[in-house]
Backbone bond lengths (Angstrom), bond angles and torsions (degrees), N, CA, C in turn:
res aa  C-N    CA-C-N  psi(-1)  N-CA   C-N-CA  omega(-1)  CA-C   N-CA-C  phi
1 X - - - 1.489 - - 1.513 107.64 -
2 X 1.303 120.43 125.84 1.435 124.41 172.10 1.533 107.66 -100.98
3 X 1.337 115.34 159.44 1.470 114.85 -175.38 1.496 113.53 -78.93
4 X 1.354 117.20 6.77 1.462 119.25 172.21 1.507 111.08 -102.74
5 X 1.357 118.54 16.05 1.471 117.41 175.18 1.511 109.26 -97.70
6 X 1.338 120.75 166.71 1.461 122.30 -172.02 1.532 112.09 -59.63
7 X 1.348 119.37 -38.99 1.428 120.64 -176.65 1.538 112.46 -65.14
8 X 1.295 117.46 -48.12 1.432 121.20 -179.66 1.548 111.26 -72.81
9 X 1.341 117.48 -25.33 1.452 118.85 173.51 1.524 110.99 -64.59
10 X 1.304 117.28 -38.02 1.460 123.29 177.25 1.552 110.04 -64.89
11 X 1.362 113.18 -42.69 1.504 117.75 178.44 1.514 110.92 -62.38
12 X 1.320 117.91 -36.23 1.463 121.18 177.21 1.499 110.18 -66.08
13 X 1.359 118.34 -37.24 1.436 121.62 179.49 1.543 109.59 -63.23
14 X 1.343 116.65 -37.96 1.458 120.73 -175.58 1.534 110.83 -62.65
15 X 1.308 120.52 -22.49 1.462 122.20 175.29 1.509 112.32 -63.22
16 X 1.350 117.28 -19.73 1.456 121.72 178.75 1.516 114.23 -87.59
17 X 1.347 118.50 -0.85 1.463 118.86 -178.35 1.531 109.85 -61.68
18 X 1.330 113.52 146.16 1.471 120.23 177.39 1.541 110.48 139.94
19 X 1.312 113.97 -174.31 1.461 122.51 176.70 1.506 108.77 -105.91
20 X 1.337 117.86 116.12 1.442 122.34 -176.87 1.533 109.32 -109.79
21 X 1.330 115.80 120.11 1.446 121.75 179.55 1.518 110.57 -108.07
22 X 1.313 117.10 142.39 1.486 119.30 -178.68 1.473 113.55 176.93
23 X 1.354 115.17 -137.85 1.453 118.50 -174.51 1.552 108.54 -152.82
24 X 1.335 113.23 150.33 1.492 122.67 171.49 1.537 106.18 -105.32
25 X 1.339 116.69 119.62 1.469 119.82 178.99 1.511 107.72 -120.26
26 X 1.350 116.43 122.17 1.457 121.51 -177.29 1.544 108.31 -102.93
27 X 1.319 115.39 126.29 1.449 124.60 -179.41 1.510 111.48 -114.74
28 X 1.307 115.59 150.84 1.483 121.74 172.79 1.540 107.96 -74.15
29 X 1.351 116.61 165.78 1.480 118.24 177.05 1.539 112.87 -58.49
30 X 1.359 117.43 -18.44 1.459 119.79 179.76 1.542 111.67 -94.30
31 X 1.342 115.81 7.62 1.462 119.81 175.45 1.485 113.39 85.23
32 X 1.316 120.82 16.24 1.492 123.38 178.42 1.520 108.86 -90.18
33 X 1.366 116.27 128.81 1.441 120.61 177.67 1.510 111.69 -66.49
34 X 1.341 117.62 127.45 1.444 123.00 -177.93 1.495 112.86 -105.90
35 X 1.331 118.66 -41.72 1.455 119.08 174.58 1.526 108.05 -162.18
36 X 1.342 116.42 160.16 1.451 121.72 -176.44 1.521 108.96 -145.05
37 X 1.321 116.47 137.25 1.479 121.24 175.98 1.535 108.75 -133.96
38 X 1.346 113.51 146.62 1.467 118.57 171.99 1.502 111.31 -70.84
39 X 1.320 119.19 155.17 1.442 120.19 -177.22 1.543 111.09 -146.80
40 X 1.324 113.41 155.21 1.474 121.95 170.33 1.528 107.24 -140.40
41 X 1.344 114.51 120.63 1.453 121.35 177.90 1.534 108.30 -116.18
42 X 1.336 114.25 121.82 1.464 119.93 180.00 1.539 109.33 -111.29
43 X 1.351 114.80 125.15 1.459 121.80 174.69 1.535 107.62 -114.14
44 X 1.323 115.48 111.16 1.481 121.34 -171.67 1.543 108.63 -120.27
45 X 1.339 114.86 130.05 1.460 119.33 176.57 1.515 111.91 -82.64
46 X 1.314 116.38 131.75 1.475 123.73 177.23 1.540 110.43 -118.16
47 X 1.336 117.18 158.11 1.440 121.83 175.20 1.527 112.40 50.38
48 X 1.379 112.63 53.90 1.462 118.66 -179.81 1.539 113.47 60.56
49 X 1.328 112.86 36.23 1.509 122.14 178.90 1.534 112.75 70.71
50 X 1.331 118.02 13.33 1.460 118.76 177.27 1.531 112.89 -80.34
51 X 1.327 115.25 -14.36 1.434 121.91 176.37 1.560 108.54 -133.60
52 X 1.299 116.78 147.12 1.448 121.43 178.37 1.515 109.43 -121.63
53 X 1.337 115.42 130.38 1.467 122.06 172.44 1.510 107.21 -101.60
54 X 1.337 116.41 126.60 1.432 122.74 179.79 1.538 108.41 -116.42
55 X 1.330 116.07 121.37 1.461 121.26 178.75 1.505 107.33 -115.86
56 X 1.328 117.55 125.05 1.479 124.45 -177.20 1.485 108.42 -117.91
57 X 1.335 117.88 116.31 1.451 123.93 177.13 1.531 110.10 -117.27
58 X 1.318 116.49 131.37 1.442 120.66 171.00 1.520 108.84 -115.87
59 X 1.324 116.71 135.36 1.474 122.21 -173.02 1.521 107.63 -127.43
60 X 1.342 116.45 137.16 1.452 121.05 176.36 1.497 110.97 -61.69
61 X 1.356 114.98 130.49 1.449 119.10 178.54 1.531 112.95 -71.38
62 X 1.346 115.83 -20.64 1.460 120.86 -178.42 1.546 111.34 -88.00
63 X 1.330 117.59 -46.94 1.473 121.03 -169.96 1.544 113.49 -108.76
64 X 1.346 117.92 -15.50 1.416 120.65 -176.94 1.518 114.25 79.87
65 X 1.343 114.97 1.37 1.460 120.81 179.80 1.529 111.47 -69.73
66 X 1.321 115.76 137.51 1.496 120.50 177.33 1.537 108.66 -73.64
67 X 1.293 116.37 115.08 1.470 121.42 -175.79 1.498 110.27 -86.40
68 X 1.303 119.69 -33.82 1.467 122.80 176.18 1.509 111.21 -154.09
69 X 1.309 115.89 151.17 1.464 122.58 178.66 1.518 107.11 -145.37
70 X 1.336 114.47 106.95 1.470 121.46 -176.51 1.521 110.04 -116.39
71 X 1.324 117.79 133.11 1.456 122.29 178.03 1.549 108.53 -120.97
72 X 1.344 114.89 127.59 1.468 120.75 179.13 1.512 107.67 -126.23
73 X 1.316 117.02 147.28 1.468 122.17 171.12 1.519 108.13 -132.38
74 X 1.380 114.28 137.28 1.438 118.78 -179.64 1.508 110.15 -150.62
75 X 1.337 116.11 149.32 1.453 123.25 179.31 1.501 113.42 -120.76
76 X 1.333 116.93 -3.00 1.419 122.66 175.13 1.530 106.97 -140.65
77 X 1.341 113.80 165.07 1.480 120.23 -179.95 1.533 108.89 -109.21
78 X 1.330 113.99 140.33 1.482 120.02 175.97 1.499 112.03 -72.09
79 X 1.293 117.25 169.48 1.480 122.61 -179.05 1.522 111.86 -78.22
80 X 1.327 118.48 -6.62 1.459 120.59 -178.05 1.523 113.44 -88.05
81 X 1.376 116.51 1.00 1.476 121.36 -178.10 1.480 109.79 -124.04
82 X 1.324 115.88 142.64 1.459 122.59 169.95 1.559 107.79 -136.68
83 X 1.341 115.34 146.28 1.450 120.47 179.64 1.534 110.08 -127.10
84 X 1.334 113.96 148.94 1.468 120.93 173.74 1.520 109.60 -90.92
85 X 1.316 116.82 166.99 1.467 121.89 -173.55 1.527 111.61 -56.12
86 X 1.307 117.71 -37.16 1.478 122.54 -173.74 1.507 112.25 -93.12
87 X 1.330 119.20 12.47 1.474 122.02 170.20 1.514 114.79 103.64
88 X 1.324 120.55 -14.89 1.453 121.74 177.30 1.522 109.17 -62.71
89 X 1.325 115.89 149.41 1.467 117.36 -172.64 1.523 110.90 -153.45
90 X 1.344 114.95 167.63 1.467 120.51 167.94 1.539 106.87 -147.72
91 X 1.336 114.02 139.17 1.468 119.87 173.52 1.523 106.31 -136.48
92 X 1.340 115.56 150.64 1.450 117.89 -179.69 1.515 111.76 169.10
93 X 1.309 116.31 -159.06 1.453 122.80 -174.38 1.515 108.90 -67.42
94 X 1.332 116.74 133.31 1.477 121.75 174.56 1.513 110.88 -77.85
95 X 1.340 115.49 -28.18 1.482 119.66 -173.92 1.538 110.87 -142.68
96 X 1.329 115.22 131.08 1.474 119.14 171.71 1.481 110.26 -84.72
97 X 1.332 116.52 132.31 1.468 123.46 175.49 1.500 109.69 -133.55
98 X 1.344 118.64 129.10 1.427 120.67 176.29 1.538 110.85 -56.20
99 X 1.329 117.12 146.96 1.486 124.68 177.15 1.509 111.07 73.09
100 X 1.343 119.50 13.33 1.444 121.87 175.38 1.536 108.70 -126.60
101 X 1.352 114.87 149.44 1.439 118.81 174.92 1.528 109.77 -65.15
102 X 1.353 115.37 150.99 1.480 118.76 -171.01 1.524 105.57 -150.94
103 X 1.361 115.12 148.35 1.462 117.20 176.52 1.489 112.30 173.51
104 X 1.329 116.02 176.23 1.439 123.47 -179.58 1.494 111.75 -155.40
105 X 1.324 116.51 159.45 1.446 124.10 173.87 1.529 108.08 -115.81
106 X 1.313 117.60 135.00 1.463 123.79 176.18 1.495 108.65 -122.72
107 X 1.347 116.32 123.71 1.475 119.17 -172.06 1.481 113.95 -125.86
108 X 1.349 116.62 132.06 1.439 125.12 178.93 1.524 111.03 -106.18
109 X 1.328 117.41 154.73 1.462 120.10 175.83 1.513 109.31 -144.31
110 X 1.328 117.86 129.43 1.455 123.81 177.51 1.498 107.14 -136.36
111 X 1.344 119.01 105.03 1.444 121.09 178.40 1.512 110.50 61.05
112 X 1.352 116.30 -120.07 1.458 122.34 -179.17 1.502 114.35 -95.86
113 X 1.330 115.97 17.15 1.465 122.03 -179.51 1.543 109.56 -119.81
114 X 1.335 114.99 141.67 1.471 120.81 168.29 1.523 109.15 -129.98
115 X 1.309 116.39 147.35 1.465 121.26 174.11 1.520 105.42 -135.21
116 X 1.340 117.12 126.64 1.434 123.42 -178.83 1.504 109.49 -126.34
117 X 1.353 116.65 143.09 1.453 121.39 178.76 1.510 108.81 -130.49
118 X 1.346 118.06 125.50 1.440 124.51 174.77 1.509 110.09 -106.63
119 X 1.338 115.57 122.18 1.445 122.72 -177.47 1.547 108.00 -112.27
120 X 1.353 116.94 115.85 1.459 120.76 -175.59 1.528 112.20 -116.17
121 X 1.342 115.15 143.14 1.470 123.08 177.36 1.514 108.89 -121.78
122 X 1.355 117.02 143.99 1.437 121.63 -176.58 1.536 109.96 -84.99
123 X 1.325 117.16 -176.39 1.469 122.81 -176.50 1.499 111.40 -67.63
124 X 1.300 118.42 -14.85 1.446 122.94 174.72 1.536 113.04 -92.07
125 X 1.332 114.22 10.58 1.487 122.93 178.35 1.568 111.98 68.04
126 X 1.330 117.51 14.84 1.469 122.24 -178.66 1.541 107.90 -91.80
127 X 1.347 116.16 140.39 1.463 120.34 172.33 1.538 108.62 -57.53
128 X 1.356 116.73 123.04 1.475 119.74 -174.80 1.544 112.15 -111.48
129 X 1.353 119.74 -31.44 1.435 117.84 -178.62 1.540 108.87 -163.64
130 X 1.328 113.99 156.58 1.486 123.38 171.71 1.497 108.24 -125.20
131 X 1.310 117.29 128.64 1.476 120.46 175.34 1.503 109.29 -116.92
132 X 1.329 115.30 118.63 1.460 124.17 -179.03 1.521 108.30 -98.77
133 X 1.356 117.34 123.46 1.462 122.75 177.72 1.510 109.24 -113.74
134 X 1.328 115.58 114.93 1.461 122.76 179.62 1.522 108.21 -108.44
135 X 1.345 115.73 125.44 1.453 118.15 -175.05 1.513 112.67 -139.70
136 X 1.326 114.73 154.39 1.450 121.50 171.87 1.531 108.20 -138.98
137 X 1.335 115.37 151.81 1.471 117.93 178.10 1.511 110.83 -62.77
138 X 1.333 116.88 144.40 1.445 122.66 175.95 1.523 110.28 -52.01
139 X 1.332 117.13 136.72 1.495 125.14 178.50 1.505 111.75 71.85
140 X 1.331 121.21 8.72 1.444 122.44 174.25 1.539 110.22 -104.45
141 X 1.312 116.44 165.54 1.420 121.02 -176.04 1.557 110.64 -70.24
142 X 1.326 117.62 131.62 1.426 120.83 177.55 1.535 107.90 -89.94
143 X 1.320 115.99 90.94 1.487 122.61 -173.98 1.537 109.24 -110.81
144 X 1.316 117.33 87.49 1.455 121.46 178.43 1.489 110.67 -90.86
145 X 1.319 116.54 151.43 1.444 123.02 176.20 1.536 111.50 -91.52
146 X 1.300 119.11 157.72 1.461 122.14 177.98 1.551 109.69 -64.57
147 X 1.352 116.13 167.17 1.468 119.35 173.45 1.528 111.10 -54.27
148 X 1.287 115.81 143.66 1.480 122.66 -179.93 1.520 110.49 -64.42
149 X 1.326 117.20 136.88 1.468 120.65 174.04 1.491 110.89 -119.62
150 X 1.312 115.39 159.96 1.480 119.34 178.45 1.538 111.79 -62.53
151 X 1.308 117.81 -38.03 1.465 119.82 -178.23 1.513 111.56 -61.69
152 X 1.340 118.11 -28.10 1.443 120.95 178.83 1.531 112.09 -73.55
153 X 1.329 116.59 -13.93 1.472 120.77 -177.41 1.539 110.89 -102.57
154 X 1.343 118.23 -21.13 1.435 120.60 -175.64 1.558 109.86 -64.81
155 X 1.340 116.17 132.74 1.443 120.47 179.53 1.530 109.87 138.95
156 X 1.313 114.07 -171.88 1.483 119.79 176.75 1.529 110.41 -110.11
157 X 1.318 114.94 125.58 1.478 121.49 -176.59 1.531 109.16 -111.11
158 X 1.338 114.56 130.19 1.454 120.23 177.88 1.535 107.68 -108.64
159 X 1.309 114.84 123.49 1.471 119.66 -171.73 1.507 115.21 -122.05
160 X 1.344 113.78 159.96 1.462 123.40 169.61 1.497 107.15 -118.16
161 X 1.309 116.46 124.31 1.487 121.85 -175.06 1.527 108.97 -114.83
162 X 1.345 112.62 147.26 1.447 119.17 171.41 1.534 105.85 -132.41
163 X 1.308 117.55 132.04 1.477 122.57 178.43 1.501 109.16 -116.40
164 X 1.324 116.53 129.89 1.478 122.97 176.24 1.489 109.62 -119.48
165 X 1.317 116.37 163.03 1.469 120.79 -166.65 1.535 111.45 -133.30
166 X 1.353 116.30 145.35 1.472 119.78 -178.19 1.546 112.10 -65.34
167 X 1.337 118.66 -20.15 1.471 121.23 179.89 1.533 113.32 -90.17
168 X 1.358 116.99 9.80 1.465 123.42 173.63 1.526 112.78 70.90
169 X 1.321 121.19 10.97 1.490 118.37 174.85 1.536 109.85 -62.80
170 X 1.310 114.24 167.62 1.466 120.40 -178.31 1.538 111.99 -61.03
171 X 1.320 118.77 140.34 1.478 120.15 178.14 1.493 112.95 -64.53
172 X 1.315 117.74 155.74 1.428 123.72 171.85 1.540 108.93 -108.89
173 X 1.354 114.54 138.00 1.480 119.47 179.00 1.542 106.93 -125.53
174 X 1.328 115.31 137.85 1.447 119.37 -178.29 1.544 111.04 -161.17
175 X 1.314 116.14 166.97 1.457 122.65 -179.33 1.532 109.15 -95.36
176 X 1.311 114.92 149.64 1.471 122.39 175.39 1.520 111.81 -132.99
177 X 1.336 115.44 155.87 1.430 122.38 173.28 1.492 108.50 -131.24
178 X 1.331 118.41 129.06 1.476 121.07 177.92 1.537 107.74 -128.18
179 X 1.339 116.02 119.24 1.474 122.00 179.00 1.540 107.46 -108.77
180 X 1.338 115.57 128.51 1.463 121.55 -179.11 1.505 107.62 -128.15
181 X 1.353 115.28 121.60 1.456 121.03 -178.75 1.540 109.56 -131.80
182 X 1.328 116.60 146.41 1.423 122.93 177.68 1.520 110.82 -103.95
183 X 1.316 115.44 124.51 1.470 121.49 -179.82 1.550 107.61 -126.90
184 X 1.366 113.01 97.40 1.481 117.85 -176.89 1.496 110.34 65.68
185 X 1.341 115.67 -127.20 1.465 119.58 178.25 1.511 114.55 -97.68
186 X 1.358 113.28 24.03 1.462 119.33 176.51 1.488 111.03 -130.19
187 X 1.332 114.21 156.21 1.449 122.25 177.77 1.550 108.81 -113.49
188 X 1.301 116.83 137.68 1.458 123.45 177.00 1.504 108.70 -115.25
189 X 1.329 115.81 127.58 1.451 121.43 -174.68 1.536 110.15 -127.18
190 X 1.310 117.81 130.95 1.451 123.53 176.04 1.520 110.05 -122.44
191 X 1.326 116.21 122.85 1.448 122.62 -178.35 1.544 108.26 -116.17
192 X 1.344 113.83 128.84 1.471 119.69 177.07 1.527 108.79 -126.50
193 X 1.350 115.49 131.01 1.468 124.35 176.21 1.472 107.02 -153.45
194 X 1.363 120.11 170.12 1.464 119.62 177.40 1.553 112.41 -52.22
195 X 1.315 115.44 124.22 1.460 124.10 178.32 1.543 112.77 65.56
196 X 1.354 115.26 17.68 1.495 118.99 -179.07 1.523 106.39 -136.32
197 X 1.339 116.69 128.66 1.460 124.93 169.00 1.501 107.35 -145.69
198 X 1.357 114.62 104.39 1.462 120.45 -170.80 1.520 110.63 -130.34
199 X 1.361 115.34 131.57 1.428 122.43 174.23 1.487 109.21 -117.01
200 X 1.316 117.47 133.20 1.513 120.40 -178.15 1.517 106.93 -144.82
201 X 1.337 114.77 157.06 1.459 121.57 178.90 1.540 108.82 -125.42
202 X 1.327 115.81 151.52 1.457 121.46 179.78 1.512 111.24 -133.93
203 X 1.318 116.57 143.74 1.441 121.88 168.73 1.533 108.99 -76.81
204 X 1.301 117.57 136.31 1.474 121.91 178.54 1.515 108.42 -96.80
205 X 1.353 115.58 116.30 1.448 122.29 -177.49 1.526 108.42 -128.29
206 X 1.349 117.38 78.32 1.458 121.76 -177.07 1.522 110.02 66.27
207 X 1.356 115.92 -119.70 1.498 119.55 -179.64 1.498 111.31 -89.14
208 X 1.348 119.14 9.97 1.425 123.72 -178.90 1.529 110.79 -112.71
209 X 1.354 115.10 132.42 1.463 121.32 170.00 1.522 107.19 -110.79
210 X 1.327 116.97 119.70 1.481 120.07 -172.42 1.533 108.87 -113.20
211 X 1.374 114.51 115.28 1.478 120.84 178.33 1.559 105.10 -101.69
212 X 1.351 115.88 120.29 1.437 119.74 -175.72 1.541 114.76 -126.71
213 X 1.354 116.86 3.52 1.467 116.17 -176.74 1.502 114.07 -93.52
214 X 1.353 118.08 -1.00 1.429 121.29 178.74 1.526 114.56 -84.54
215 X 1.308 117.43 -161.61 1.465 120.54 -179.35 1.545 111.00 -69.52
216 X 1.329 117.08 -24.85 1.449 122.14 177.94 1.501 109.08 -154.49
217 X 1.390 118.11 150.75 1.464 120.24 -175.88 1.530 111.47 -66.89
218 X 1.354 115.44 140.27 1.432 123.90 176.04 1.511 109.51 -128.57
219 X 1.324 116.55 142.04 1.490 117.49 175.86 1.489 110.20 -129.46
220 X 1.327 116.09 146.43 1.446 125.38 172.25 1.516 106.20 -110.41
221 X 1.343 115.25 130.46 1.457 123.35 175.78 1.484 109.96 -109.85
222 X 1.358 118.57 124.45 1.433 124.26 177.34 1.518 108.68 -84.44
223 X 1.298 120.21 128.82 1.473 124.96 -168.10 1.526 110.83 -127.42
224 X 1.332 116.26 167.80 1.475 119.60 177.82 1.563 111.49 -60.80
225 X 1.341 113.85 163.55 1.476 122.00 173.77 1.539 110.23 63.52
226 X 1.325 118.42 28.10 1.443 120.34 176.02 1.521 114.53 74.12
227 X 1.342 116.80 15.59 1.467 121.95 -174.64 1.513 110.34 -89.87
228 X 1.337 114.22 159.25 1.503 120.18 172.13 1.515 108.34 -148.31
229 X 1.360 112.90 151.23 1.460 120.66 176.36 1.508 108.68 -121.82
230 X 1.357 118.49 132.91 1.432 124.15 -178.36 1.516 108.35 -128.77
231 X 1.316 117.39 108.09 1.458 121.94 -177.99 1.545 113.11 -143.90
232 X 1.320 117.00 163.32 1.476 117.63 165.51 1.539 109.68 -63.75
233 X 1.291 117.26 150.39 1.448 119.95 170.76 1.507 110.45 -71.27
234 X 1.311 115.63 -34.61 1.475 122.65 172.75 1.521 107.31 -138.42
235 X 1.347 118.06 134.32 1.424 121.60 178.58 1.528 109.21 -62.00
236 X 1.351 117.91 125.70 1.448 119.32 179.40 1.533 112.52 -78.10
237 X 1.311 115.73 144.00 1.485 120.30 176.96 1.517 110.46 -87.30
238 X 1.293 115.83 132.71 1.477 118.96 174.77 1.514 113.85 73.64
239 X 1.307 119.20 19.56 1.471 122.01 179.51 1.538 109.01 -137.54
240 X 1.322 116.54 143.93 1.463 117.79 172.56 1.509 113.00 -64.13
241 X 1.325 117.94 150.38 1.475 121.59 179.27 1.522 109.14 -153.59
242 X 1.332 114.03 174.71 1.456 118.96 -179.32 1.499 110.77 -144.10
243 X 1.356 114.94 158.37 1.459 123.58 168.98 1.493 107.34 -117.79
244 X 1.332 116.91 135.14 1.467 119.70 -174.96 1.541 109.46 -135.42
245 X 1.338 117.17 142.11 1.422 123.95 168.46 1.485 108.97 -124.82
246 X 1.310 116.96 150.24 1.483 122.63 178.01 1.526 110.39 -130.76
247 X 1.332 115.58 153.82 1.451 123.20 177.04 1.517 110.75 -142.58
248 X 1.336 115.95 115.97 1.453 121.12 173.96 1.534 105.68 -80.86
249 X 1.304 117.75 100.27 1.456 122.76 -174.83 1.528 111.99 -71.91
250 X 1.355 113.70 -39.69 1.469 122.94 179.31 1.503 106.55 -154.92
251 X 1.338 116.63 165.29 1.471 119.41 178.30 1.556 109.19 -56.13
252 X 1.332 114.22 122.41 1.464 118.86 -179.82 1.552 116.77 79.11
253 X 1.381 118.22 7.44 1.428 121.48 176.53 1.502 108.39 -132.38
254 X 1.317 117.36 124.46 1.470 122.00 -172.51 1.512 109.71 -143.10
255 X 1.320 115.88 146.25 1.463 122.20 169.15 1.510 110.04 -117.70
256 X 1.357 114.80 146.14 1.468 121.03 171.50 1.506 107.88 -130.39
257 X 1.345 116.03 141.62 1.453 120.95 176.58 1.521 107.40 -122.61
258 X 1.336 117.08 132.64 1.437 123.15 -175.55 1.546 109.77 -126.20
259 X 1.341 113.84 122.20 1.467 121.00 177.87 1.550 105.91 -106.05
260 X 1.344 118.81 114.55 1.435 123.70 -173.17 1.523 112.63 -104.54
261 X 1.359 113.71 143.04 1.425 122.83 175.58 1.509 110.79 -123.51
262 X 1.355 118.62 147.34 1.458 121.45 -178.20 1.527 111.03 -87.20
263 X 1.328 116.43 -177.39 1.453 121.18 -176.21 1.554 112.31 -64.53
264 X 1.325 116.38 -21.86 1.464 119.97 178.31 1.512 112.48 -89.99
265 X 1.360 117.13 1.09 1.445 122.48 178.76 1.488 117.09 86.65
266 X 1.334 117.03 8.97 1.466 122.96 -178.97 1.539 109.82 -86.63
267 X 1.338 115.46 139.45 1.467 120.29 175.66 1.540 108.40 -71.35
268 X 1.348 116.16 128.33 1.438 119.88 -174.13 1.525 115.59 -120.84
269 X 1.353 118.57 -22.08 1.484 117.79 -178.16 1.518 110.16 -165.23
270 X 1.326 113.03 166.47 1.477 121.75 175.31 1.508 108.29 -139.12
271 X 1.344 117.82 126.99 1.454 123.19 -174.98 1.502 110.20 -123.61
272 X 1.371 115.46 135.70 1.428 122.51 173.62 1.517 108.15 -117.09
273 X 1.328 115.99 123.92 1.478 122.10 179.43 1.529 107.53 -113.33
274 X 1.303 116.98 126.82 1.443 123.46 172.81 1.522 107.01 -110.42
275 X 1.351 115.95 116.25 1.479 118.71 -171.57 1.525 111.33 -130.82
276 X 1.343 114.33 147.82 1.461 122.48 -178.88 1.518 107.90 -121.97
277 X 1.312 116.83 140.17 1.465 120.64 178.64 1.495 109.47 -86.35
278 X 1.333 114.74 137.43 1.434 120.60 179.89 1.529 109.51 -74.04
279 X 1.332 116.21 149.75 1.425 121.95 -176.81 1.502 110.31 -82.06
């Protein structure tokens, strides 16, 4: 049994069981906070954990009024979601189609903390919103990190990556190196992985890093709690692309999750990179 088969995928989901309290924060594509609600998500195992009941409550931060209460039960996982051994996951669109809404959720978990990011695109394929979900287990310490800054990213990061696939093939594991340097009002980034050696530069515009010299414009948004969002500004037609979220778990320790799509718009893989910055 590999951890990309249905049985072990379910076991990975079970690591998320519990009561998760936190907030849903919706940001504009430029990183401006638009609204925020308190939340409680309960994942409860039923029938000896063969079924999971998920209860999602959103509560007004101003009045305490319950804005929504949704209950779901499921005993199998759809093909739009994949999980890693330690509970991190992504779910979202299986296929990009022009003139349709599109998006994905990428979720990290570390001990009693979870961080999830939902990236949504409108029917014109433009990035329309980012929703950051910050959670901690009930009765645990709510220890959030400050907003991510560029200085926290500058340096050389050595990573270990694992890529899993929607067709259940065996995972791939490999080493990565990411070098990030600041040169005036621009950022220079060098990424090295098997069969990949890429150098790119970005304009620094406040909490936005804008990469425009590639085949299509990409932007990174620096967000609260050490989070980051890396997406195309507009989904390109007929070209492969990716959606990425990052989480600075601690000083010098970061995870990135990348959901890749091919030139036909089909979801093809999910990668989790755990990287440490050299001293």
